[in-house]
C-alpha positions as CSV (number, residue, x, y, z in Angstrom):
1,M,10.0,22.2,-20.9
2,T,7.0,20.0,-21.4
3,S,3.7,21.7,-22.4
4,R,1.7,19.4,-20.2
5,K,0.0,21.0,-17.1
6,R,2.2,20.8,-14.0
7,L,2.9,22.6,-10.8
8,V,6.6,23.0,-10.3
9,S,7.4,24.5,-6.9
10,Y,10.4,26.8,-6.5
11,T,11.5,27.3,-2.9
12,V,11.7,31.0,-2.1
13,A,11.0,30.4,1.6
14,A,10.7,26.7,2.3
15,G,10.9,23.4,0.5
16,L,8.5,20.5,-0.1
17,L,11.4,18.0,0.0
18,L,13.3,15.5,2.1
19,M,17.1,16.0,1.9
20,A,19.2,12.9,1.9
21,A,22.8,11.9,1.2
22,M,23.6,11.1,-2.4
23,P,23.6,7.3,-2.8
24,A,27.0,5.6,-3.4
25,G,27.6,5.4,-7.1
26,A,24.7,7.6,-8.0
27,Q,26.8,9.4,-10.6
28,K,28.0,6.2,-12.3
29,V,26.2,5.1,-15.5
30,S,24.5,1.8,-14.7
31,H,23.2,1.2,-18.2
32,E,24.7,1.5,-21.6
33,L,24.1,4.8,-23.3
34,P,21.3,4.8,-25.8
35,Y,23.3,5.5,-28.9
36,E,20.4,6.1,-31.4
37,E,18.6,8.4,-29.0
38,L,21.7,10.4,-28.3
39,Q,22.2,10.8,-32.1
40,R,18.7,12.2,-32.4
41,F,19.4,14.6,-29.5
42,A,22.6,15.7,-31.3
43,R,20.7,16.4,-34.5
44,V,18.2,18.5,-32.7
45,F,20.9,20.4,-30.9
46,A,22.7,21.1,-34.2
47,A,19.5,22.2,-35.9
48,V,18.6,24.7,-33.1
49,K,22.2,25.9,-32.8
50,N,22.5,26.5,-36.5
51,N,19.0,27.6,-37.6
52,Y,17.2,29.2,-34.7
53,V,16.1,32.8,-35.4
54,E,18.4,34.2,-32.7
55,P,21.8,32.9,-31.4
56,V,21.5,30.5,-28.5
57,S,24.6,29.5,-26.5
58,S,25.5,25.8,-26.1
59,Q,25.2,26.2,-22.3
60,E,21.6,27.5,-22.5
61,L,20.6,24.6,-24.8
62,I,22.2,21.9,-22.6
63,E,20.7,23.4,-19.4
64,S,17.3,23.6,-21.0
65,A,17.5,20.0,-22.2
66,I,18.5,18.8,-18.6
67,K,15.6,20.9,-17.1
68,G,13.1,19.3,-19.5
69,M,14.4,15.7,-18.9
70,V,14.3,16.0,-15.1
71,S,11.2,18.1,-14.6
72,D,9.2,15.8,-16.8
73,L,9.5,13.0,-14.3
74,D,7.4,14.2,-11.4
75,P,6.5,17.6,-9.7
76,H,9.4,17.4,-7.3
77,S,12.4,16.5,-9.5
78,S,14.2,19.5,-11.0
79,F,17.5,20.8,-12.3
80,L,19.1,23.4,-10.0
81,D,21.1,26.1,-11.7
82,E,23.7,28.1,-9.8
83,E,21.1,30.4,-8.3
84,E,18.7,27.7,-7.4
85,F,21.4,25.5,-6.0
86,E,22.5,28.2,-3.6
87,E,18.8,29.0,-2.8
88,M,18.4,25.3,-1.8
89,K,21.2,25.6,0.7
90,E,19.8,28.8,2.1
91,S,16.3,27.4,2.6
92,T,17.7,24.6,4.8
93,D,19.9,27.0,6.8
94,G,16.9,29.1,7.6
95,E,18.2,32.5,6.5
96,F,17.9,34.2,3.2
97,G,16.8,37.5,1.5
98,G,13.4,38.0,0.1
99,L,9.7,38.4,0.9
100,G,9.1,35.1,2.7
101,I,6.9,33.3,0.2
102,E,6.9,30.0,-1.6
103,I,5.7,30.2,-5.1
104,G,4.8,27.7,-7.9
105,A,4.0,27.8,-11.6
106,E,0.6,26.5,-12.8
107,Q,-0.5,26.8,-16.4
108,G,1.7,29.9,-17.0
109,L,0.6,31.7,-13.8
110,V,2.6,32.4,-10.6
111,K,0.8,31.0,-7.6
112,I,1.4,31.6,-3.9
113,I,1.9,28.2,-2.2
114,A,2.4,29.6,1.2
115,P,3.6,32.8,3.0
116,I,6.0,32.1,5.8
117,E,5.0,33.3,9.3
118,D,6.5,36.5,10.6
119,T,7.8,37.6,7.2
120,P,7.0,40.7,5.1
121,A,4.6,38.8,2.8
122,A,2.6,37.3,5.7
123,K,2.4,40.6,7.5
124,A,1.2,42.3,4.3
125,G,-1.7,39.9,4.0
126,I,-0.6,37.6,1.2
127,M,-2.5,34.3,1.3
128,P,-2.1,30.8,-0.1
129,G,-3.7,30.5,-3.5
130,D,-3.1,34.1,-4.5
131,L,-2.0,34.5,-8.1
132,I,0.8,37.1,-8.7
133,I,-0.3,38.7,-12.0
134,K,2.1,41.7,-11.8
135,I,5.3,42.7,-10.1
136,D,5.9,46.5,-10.0
137,G,3.3,46.8,-12.8
138,E,5.0,44.3,-15.1
139,S,2.9,41.2,-16.1
140,T,4.2,37.8,-14.9
141,E,2.1,35.7,-17.3
142,G,4.2,33.1,-19.1
143,K,7.4,34.3,-17.4
144,P,9.8,31.6,-16.1
145,L,9.8,31.2,-12.4
146,S,13.5,31.8,-12.2
147,D,13.0,35.3,-13.7
148,V,10.1,35.9,-11.3
149,I,12.3,35.0,-8.3
150,K,15.0,37.5,-9.5
151,Q,12.3,40.2,-9.6
152,L,11.1,39.3,-6.1
153,R,14.5,39.5,-4.6
154,G,16.3,42.7,-3.8
155,E,18.1,44.8,-1.2
156,P,16.6,44.6,2.3
157,G,14.5,47.8,2.8
158,S,13.5,48.2,-0.8
159,E,9.9,48.2,-1.8
160,I,8.1,46.0,-4.2
161,V,4.4,46.1,-5.4
162,L,2.7,42.7,-6.0
163,T,-0.6,42.7,-7.8
164,V,-2.5,39.5,-7.0
165,K,-5.7,37.9,-8.1
166,R,-7.7,36.4,-5.2
167,S,-10.7,34.1,-5.8
168,S,-12.8,36.1,-3.3
169,S,-12.1,39.4,-4.9
170,A,-13.5,40.6,-8.3
171,E,-10.7,43.1,-8.7
172,P,-6.9,42.6,-8.4
173,L,-5.3,43.5,-5.1
174,D,-2.1,45.6,-4.8
175,F,0.3,44.9,-1.9
176,T,3.3,47.1,-1.2
177,I,5.9,45.0,0.6
178,V,9.3,46.0,2.0
179,R,12.0,43.3,1.3
180,D,13.9,42.0,4.3
181,I,16.4,39.4,5.4
182,I,14.2,36.4,6.1
183,Q,15.2,34.5,9.2
184,I,12.9,31.6,9.7
185,R,12.1,30.7,13.3
186,S,11.0,27.1,12.7
187,V,9.8,26.5,16.3
188,R,7.7,28.6,18.6
189,S,5.7,27.7,21.7
190,K,3.7,29.0,24.6
191,R,1.7,27.8,27.6
192,L,-2.1,27.9,27.2
193,P,-4.7,28.0,30.0
194,D,-5.6,24.6,31.6
195,D,-1.9,23.7,31.6
196,I,-1.8,22.9,27.9
197,A,1.5,23.4,25.9
198,Y,1.3,24.7,22.4
199,V,4.3,24.1,20.0
200,R,4.4,25.1,16.4
201,V,6.9,23.8,13.8
202,S,6.7,25.8,10.6
203,Q,9.3,23.9,8.7
204,F,12.1,21.3,9.3
205,Q,15.6,22.8,9.3
206,E,19.0,21.9,10.6
207,R,18.3,23.3,14.1
208,T,14.6,22.4,14.4
209,G,15.1,19.3,16.6
210,A,17.5,21.0,19.0
211,D,15.2,24.1,19.1
212,L,12.2,21.9,19.8
213,A,14.1,20.2,22.7
214,Q,14.8,23.6,24.3
215,H,11.2,24.7,23.9
216,L,9.9,21.5,25.5
217,T,12.4,21.8,28.4
218,D,11.3,25.4,29.0
219,L,7.6,24.5,28.8
220,G,7.9,21.8,31.4
221,K,9.2,24.2,34.1
222,G,6.8,24.9,36.8
223,K,3.3,23.4,37.1
224,P,3.0,19.9,35.4
225,L,1.5,20.0,31.9
226,K,-1.8,18.2,31.2
227,G,-1.6,18.1,27.4
228,L,0.4,19.2,24.4
229,V,-0.7,20.5,20.9
230,L,1.9,20.1,18.1
231,D,1.0,22.3,15.2
232,L,2.2,21.2,11.8
233,R,-0.3,23.1,9.7
234,N,1.0,24.7,6.5
235,D,4.4,23.1,7.3
236,P,5.8,22.2,3.9
237,G,8.5,19.9,5.2
238,G,12.3,20.0,5.1
239,L,15.1,17.8,6.3
240,L,14.6,14.1,7.0
241,N,16.9,14.1,10.1
242,A,14.9,17.0,11.6
243,A,11.6,15.0,11.1
244,I,13.2,12.0,12.9
245,G,14.4,14.2,15.7
246,V,10.9,15.8,16.2
247,S,9.3,12.3,16.2
248,A,11.9,11.0,18.6
249,A,11.0,13.7,21.1
250,F,7.6,12.1,21.6
251,I,8.1,8.4,21.2
252,E,10.3,5.8,22.9
253,P,14.0,5.6,21.8
254,N,15.0,3.1,19.1
255,K,11.5,3.0,17.7
256,L,11.1,3.0,13.9
257,V,10.1,6.4,12.6
258,V,10.0,6.0,8.9
259,S,11.2,3.6,6.2
260,T,12.2,4.3,2.6
261,K,12.2,2.0,-0.5
262,A,14.1,2.9,-3.6
263,R,14.1,1.0,-6.9
264,E,15.8,-2.4,-6.7
265,Q,17.0,-1.7,-3.1
266,E,16.1,-3.1,0.2
267,M,14.0,-1.1,2.7
268,Q,16.0,1.5,4.6
269,R,14.9,2.0,8.1
270,Y,15.3,5.2,10.2
271,L,15.0,4.8,14.0
272,A,14.6,7.2,16.9
273,V,18.3,7.1,17.7
274,P,20.9,10.0,17.9
275,S,22.9,8.6,14.9
276,E,19.8,9.3,12.7
277,Y,18.6,12.7,14.0
278,A,21.9,14.3,15.2
279,P,24.8,12.5,13.4
280,D,27.2,15.4,13.6
281,E,26.5,16.7,17.0
282,S,25.6,15.6,20.6
283,D,22.3,14.1,21.4
284,Y,20.1,17.1,21.9
285,L,17.2,14.9,23.2
286,K,19.2,13.1,26.0
287,N,18.1,15.6,28.7
288,L,14.5,15.8,27.5
289,P,11.9,15.7,30.3
290,D,10.1,12.3,30.6
291,W,6.7,14.0,30.2
292,T,7.2,14.6,26.5
293,R,6.7,10.9,25.8
294,T,3.7,10.4,28.0
295,V,1.6,13.6,28.1
296,P,-1.7,13.5,26.1
297,M,-1.1,15.0,22.7
298,V,-2.9,16.4,19.7
299,V,-1.2,17.0,16.3
300,L,-2.8,19.6,14.0
301,I,-2.4,19.1,10.2
302,N,-4.1,20.5,7.1
303,V,-3.7,20.5,3.3
304,G,-0.5,22.4,3.6
305,S,1.2,19.8,5.9
306,A,3.6,17.9,3.6
307,S,6.6,15.7,3.5
308,A,8.5,15.8,6.8
309,S,5.3,17.0,8.5
310,E,3.6,13.8,7.3
311,I,6.4,11.6,8.5
312,V,6.0,13.0,12.0
313,A,2.2,12.9,12.0
314,G,2.2,9.3,10.5
315,A,4.6,8.0,13.1
316,L,2.7,9.5,16.0
317,Q,-0.6,8.2,14.6
318,D,0.8,4.7,14.0
319,Y,2.0,4.4,17.6
320,Q,-1.2,5.9,18.8
321,R,0.9,8.5,20.6
322,A,-1.2,11.4,19.5
323,T,-4.7,12.2,18.2
324,I,-4.3,13.7,14.7
325,M,-6.8,16.5,14.1
326,G,-7.6,18.9,11.3
327,N,-7.8,18.2,7.5
328,R,-6.2,15.5,5.3
329,S,-2.5,16.4,4.6
330,F,-0.8,17.2,1.3
331,G,0.2,13.6,0.4
332,K,3.9,13.9,-0.5
333,G,5.3,10.4,0.3
334,S,8.4,10.6,-1.8
335,V,12.1,11.2,-1.1
336,Q,14.2,13.7,-3.0
337,V,18.0,13.5,-3.1
338,V,20.0,16.6,-4.1
339,M,22.8,15.4,-6.3
340,P,25.6,17.9,-7.1
341,L,26.6,17.9,-10.7
342,D,29.6,20.3,-10.0
343,D,30.4,23.0,-7.5
344,N,27.5,25.2,-8.5
345,T,24.7,23.1,-10.0
346,G,22.8,19.9,-9.2
347,I,19.6,18.0,-9.6
348,K,16.8,17.3,-7.1
349,L,15.7,13.8,-8.0
350,T,12.9,11.6,-6.6
351,T,14.6,8.4,-5.6
352,A,12.3,6.6,-3.2
353,R,8.9,6.4,-1.5
354,Y,8.6,6.5,2.3
355,Y,6.4,4.5,4.6
356,T,5.1,5.0,8.1
357,P,6.0,2.6,10.9
358,L,2.9,0.4,10.0
359,G,4.1,0.3,6.4
360,R,1.6,2.8,5.0
361,S,2.5,4.8,1.9
362,I,0.8,8.2,2.0
363,Q,1.9,9.2,-1.5
364,A,-1.0,11.1,-3.2
365,T,-3.3,10.1,-0.3
366,G,-2.0,12.0,2.7
367,I,-2.5,11.5,6.5
368,E,-6.2,11.2,7.4
369,P,-7.0,12.9,10.7
370,D,-8.5,10.9,13.5
371,I,-10.8,13.8,14.0
372,I,-11.7,16.0,11.1
373,V,-12.1,19.7,12.0
374,S,-12.6,22.5,9.4
375,D,-10.1,25.4,9.3
376,T,-12.7,27.8,10.8
377,K,-16.0,27.3,12.5
378,T,-17.8,28.1,9.2
379,G,-15.7,26.1,6.8
380,D,-12.3,25.5,5.3
381,L,-10.1,28.5,4.5
382,F,-7.2,26.8,2.7
383,S,-8.0,25.1,-0.7
384,F,-4.7,24.9,-2.6
385,P,-3.9,21.7,-4.5
386,R,-2.6,18.5,-2.9
387,E,-0.1,16.1,-4.4
388,A,-2.8,14.1,-6.1
389,D,-3.8,17.2,-8.0
390,L,-0.4,17.7,-9.5
391,S,0.3,16.5,-13.0
392,D,2.8,13.6,-13.3
393,H,2.6,12.8,-9.6
394,L,3.8,9.4,-8.5
395,N,0.9,6.9,-7.8
396,N,0.4,5.2,-4.5
397,E,1.1,1.6,-5.2
398,Q,-1.0,0.6,-2.2
399,V,-4.2,2.3,-3.5
400,S,-5.9,1.9,-6.9
401,E,-6.1,4.8,-9.2
402,A,-9.8,4.7,-8.9
403,G,-9.6,4.8,-5.1
404,S,-7.3,7.8,-5.3
405,K,-9.7,9.6,-7.6
406,D,-12.6,8.8,-5.2
407,K,-10.8,10.3,-2.3
408,A,-10.1,13.5,-4.3
409,K,-13.7,13.8,-5.3
410,A,-14.8,13.3,-1.6
411,D,-12.5,16.2,-0.6
412,K,-14.2,18.5,-3.1
413,G,-17.4,17.9,-1.1
414,S,-16.1,19.8,1.9
415,K,-17.3,23.3,2.4
416,V,-14.9,26.0,1.3
417,L,-15.7,29.6,2.3
418,K,-16.9,31.7,-0.6
419,E,-15.7,34.8,1.2
420,P,-12.6,33.7,3.1
421,E,-12.4,35.0,6.6
422,E,-9.5,37.3,7.6
423,M,-6.4,35.1,7.9
424,F,-5.8,34.3,11.5
425,E,-2.5,33.6,13.2
426,F,-1.9,29.9,14.1
427,G,-1.8,29.7,17.9
428,S,-3.9,32.9,18.4
429,D,-7.2,33.2,20.2
430,K,-9.0,33.2,16.8
431,D,-7.5,29.7,15.9
432,F,-10.6,27.5,15.7
433,Q,-8.8,24.2,15.3
434,L,-6.5,24.9,18.2
435,Q,-9.5,25.6,20.4
436,Q,-10.9,22.2,19.4
437,A,-7.6,20.5,20.2
438,V,-7.6,22.0,23.7
439,N,-11.3,20.9,24.0
440,H,-10.2,17.3,23.2
441,L,-7.3,17.4,25.7
442,T,-9.5,18.8,28.5
443,G,-12.4,16.4,27.9
444,K,-14.8,18.9,26.4
445,K,-16.9,18.4,23.2
446,V,-15.1,19.0,19.9
447,D,-16.8,21.2,17.4
448,Q,-15.9,19.9,13.9
449,G,-17.0,23.0,12.2
450,V,-18.7,22.7,8.8
451,I,-18.0,19.2,7.4
452,T,-20.3,18.2,4.5
453,K,-18.6,14.9,3.6
454,E,-18.3,11.7,5.5
455,K,-14.8,10.8,6.7
456,P,-13.2,8.6,4.0
457,K,-12.5,5.2,5.5
458,G,-8.7,4.6,5.9
459,L,-7.0,1.2,6.0
460,S,-7.5,-1.0,9.0
461,K,-4.5,-2.4,10.8
462,E,-5.1,-5.8,9.1
463,E,-5.2,-4.1,5.7
464,M,-2.1,-2.1,6.6
465,E,-0.3,-5.4,7.2
466,A,-1.6,-6.8,3.9
467,V,-0.3,-3.9,1.8
468,K,3.2,-3.6,3.4
469,P,6.0,-3.6,0.9
470,S,7.3,-7.1,0.1
471,D,10.5,-6.7,2.0
472,S,8.8,-5.2,5.1
473,N,10.6,-7.8,7.3
474,D,13.6,-5.4,7.0
475,G,12.0,-3.3,9.7
476,S,8.7,-1.8,8.8
477,A,6.9,-3.4,11.8
478,V,6.0,-1.1,14.7
479,G,8.4,-1.4,17.6
480,D,11.0,-3.6,15.7
481,K,14.4,-2.7,17.2
482,S,16.4,-5.2,15.2
483,G,18.4,-4.6,12.1
484,E,21.8,-3.1,11.2
485,K,22.3,0.7,10.9
486,Q,22.1,1.8,7.3
487,N,24.7,4.0,5.7
488,K,23.2,7.1,4.1
């Protein structure tokens, strides 16, 4: 493993990734093997095998070499051993055992990326940015994340004590948490006063699109709705087909949702059609009420909105279907493909960048809200790193490195609460950003909270056209319905 600083996320509860089919021929060797470099590797392998102070199995050495090779590429590529490979499957199915947290490693420390709603960790008061310094009294410093994950898991009903360091507290905090079977409910909704519908998507799983369609159908019963708030805050992403399905629920059929561009390949287009969002089942959107594509709409995003969340927000913003409100999103504009190596292991490899319908790449820049509103009335609550803060992140080829750094500096000017308020539940009466979304939909004044920086200027439509990928004629234009269906 490289000694350079990095943040490598391990999914305990949800993933910052887009799942896609393995490209044809992906396991074929397309270049000649580097003979001299492989000889050097063989010499190192033999030296360690024969001379290291303690015996090391060949399997351990090979797996460590693979991990180092893949994880050194970017923050989202990684080797998946048997346990992690199974964990990946569980995270997309939406049911697994544990505490309900996503963790990452940063400079030898274990960091909470996000607790998942309605899980033991969230109910106990764990917050994004907390550092786990001890588990049941045992220090976690320098410990591999795979070992930490094993400690966090256990029989449902058993207790675990997490000692965390929080920036707002001078002393470490102890949390006693009871493990449980985590069943993620990715969609929840309710009707608000003034005939406004509220829908929250916490992550994008196999059933997210179908569940959303059912929620929208139920919300539309009775008195007509005057507005809709789609909440994607702290949604770390998930499955690409789920993101297409969620987008398709609010835009016209056959519209372009997202495009991807891999190395030395033509642009691949994903449209709002059943073959893209429900390839193995019936069209769950076919009976969707007409109002879902016309009702005034606000999408809430923040620093924790990533990947699939940004696909949805970007598409709805490009089509001017919704007003995007909140804080700039995470900025993960890359596609990861899970490639099985055998029945039990695989690699998660970054293979492409994705683009919004107007051809925008949001890699390391994120989705800029149409209306910036702080997390709370008195400032921002969430301050964990964005994609641009991660070591070895992919650059955005449409934005200069200097421009990316300027945007990051501008973000640091926003007011972050020195003493974070008590974590509120998204969708509750204490949800400041939701209150402002409702104000916007009902024609009332929007309170932006405490914003100490000017809104960074995004690309104009003319500039978007100018920076489109060179082969954008393959379908990156808004509303283009032409083109053949791509095999994935």
